[in-house]
C-alpha positions as CSV (number, residue, x, y, z in Angstrom):
1,M,-75.4,-168.8,-68.4
2,A,-76.1,-172.4,-69.5
3,E,-78.0,-174.0,-66.6
4,E,-76.9,-177.5,-67.7
5,C,-73.2,-176.6,-67.4
6,P,-71.4,-176.8,-64.0
7,V,-68.9,-174.2,-65.2
8,N,-69.6,-171.1,-67.3
9,I,-66.7,-168.9,-68.5
10,E,-67.6,-165.3,-69.2
11,C,-65.4,-163.7,-71.9
12,R,-64.8,-160.4,-73.5
13,L,-64.4,-160.7,-77.3
14,F,-61.5,-158.7,-78.9
15,N,-61.5,-160.1,-82.4
16,S,-62.9,-162.8,-84.7
17,I,-60.9,-164.2,-87.6
18,E,-62.2,-166.3,-90.4
19,C,-59.8,-169.3,-90.9
20,G,-61.4,-171.2,-93.8
21,S,-62.9,-174.2,-92.1
22,H,-63.6,-172.4,-88.8
23,R,-63.6,-169.1,-87.0
24,L,-61.0,-168.1,-84.4
25,Y,-62.2,-166.0,-81.5
26,I,-59.7,-164.0,-79.5
27,G,-60.6,-162.5,-76.1
28,E,-60.0,-162.6,-72.4
29,I,-61.7,-164.4,-69.5
30,V,-63.6,-161.9,-67.4
31,E,-65.3,-164.2,-64.9
32,I,-65.7,-167.9,-64.2
33,H,-69.0,-169.1,-62.7
34,F,-69.3,-172.4,-60.9
35,D,-72.4,-174.3,-59.8
36,K,-72.4,-174.4,-56.0
37,A,-73.0,-178.2,-56.2
38,C,-69.5,-178.5,-57.8
39,M,-67.6,-176.8,-55.0
40,K,-65.8,-178.4,-52.1
41,D,-64.4,-176.3,-49.2
42,G,-65.1,-173.1,-51.3
43,K,-63.1,-174.3,-54.3
44,P,-64.1,-176.0,-57.6
45,D,-63.9,-179.8,-57.3
46,I,-62.8,-181.4,-60.6
47,K,-64.4,-184.7,-59.7
48,K,-67.8,-183.1,-59.3
49,I,-67.4,-181.0,-62.4
50,K,-66.5,-184.0,-64.6
51,P,-65.2,-182.1,-67.6
52,I,-65.2,-183.6,-71.1
53,L,-62.1,-183.2,-73.3
54,Y,-61.9,-183.4,-77.1
55,S,-58.7,-184.7,-78.7
56,Q,-58.4,-185.8,-82.4
57,F,-61.8,-187.3,-83.1
58,A,-62.5,-188.6,-79.6
59,Y,-63.9,-187.4,-76.3
60,F,-62.3,-188.2,-72.9
61,G,-63.0,-187.6,-69.2
62,L,-60.3,-186.7,-66.8
63,G,-58.3,-189.4,-65.0
64,K,-56.4,-189.5,-61.8
65,Q,-54.3,-186.6,-60.4
66,L,-50.7,-187.0,-61.6
67,G,-49.1,-184.6,-59.1
68,P,-49.4,-181.3,-57.3
69,A,-49.4,-178.0,-59.1
70,F,-46.1,-176.4,-60.1
71,S,-44.3,-179.8,-60.0
72,A,-43.0,-179.8,-63.5
73,R,-39.5,-180.7,-62.5
74,E,-40.7,-183.8,-60.7
75,D,-40.6,-187.2,-62.4
76,V,-44.0,-187.8,-64.0
77,S,-42.9,-190.6,-66.3
78,N,-45.1,-193.2,-64.6
79,R,-48.4,-191.6,-65.9
80,K,-50.3,-194.9,-66.2
């Protein structure tokens, strides 16, 4: 486990494929380990975890919550 990381994802590797500029790893998630300091009411708290996302040459943090889970049919056009 990486002590510096609030979340560690333990995986089982099935395959590794050379793709030219990178290697693709295929596997399954076996266990997810959370730092207790990042929990709230026994559940992971995304605000305490503060994940970093990479998207096309830039890094981002997470913004505000857009809506509840499983609400894909609801209007989310005002995502500002």
